[in-house]
N, C-alpha and C positions, 0 to 999 in steps of 0.2 A: 489446534494446532500455533504455532506464534510468527505470522510470515510479515515479508522485510520486501517492500516494493516498491525497484529504479525506473526511473523514469515510469512512473505510473502509469500516464497518461491519463484517463475513466475510472478507472479501478477497475479494470475489465478480469482481471485476478481473482476480488474476489464473487466475483456473476460464476465464474466457473468454477472458484471450491464451492458460495454455495449451492450451483443445479444438480455439483457434483454429493450434495448433502455431505460432506466436509465440513465440521464447526470448527473457530476459526473463534482465539482467543483475546487478539490483538496482530491487526493487523495495521501496521506500517508503513505510508508513502516518501517519496522522495519525489511528485514533480514541480513545474516553472509553471506551467501559460497555466493561467488564472481562471478558461475558462474549459476547462480540464478541470482543473481542483474548483468549477464549478458547478456540475457535471454532476461528480464526488461526495459534496458533502452531499449533495440534497436525495442522491441512491445509497447513502454508504456514512451514513451520521457518526458511525462511530472508531471511520476509519483518525488512524493518529495524523497530521501529514509535513513536516519537514521542512517545506522548500526543497535549497539547490541542494541536486546530488553531491556536489562539487566545496559543499558547508561542511557535509551532515561528522559527524562525529563519531564513524563506529565503533567505541570501543563496549559504548550503552546495549549496543545490540546483539550481547554475545544472551547464545542458549537461543537461537530463534529454530523453528524447524524448518522455513521456508526462503531464495532470494528466488524474486521473480524481479525480469530485467524490463520491459519494451511492455509491461501486460495494455 
């Protein structure tokens, strides 16, 4: 599954998918809080962080399976 998470926080969406045994091929996250990103990077180093959602070019995220907001 390919996941795009907006306002990702500490990546609770990834935690939920992991606990539900749903395989995640790619997880891209937008988050600006530096402390939340630090926690996310520590727990899930495979997540690609993109910073501010308002600066994102969402054309490159076509074909994703799940869109999360505020997880």
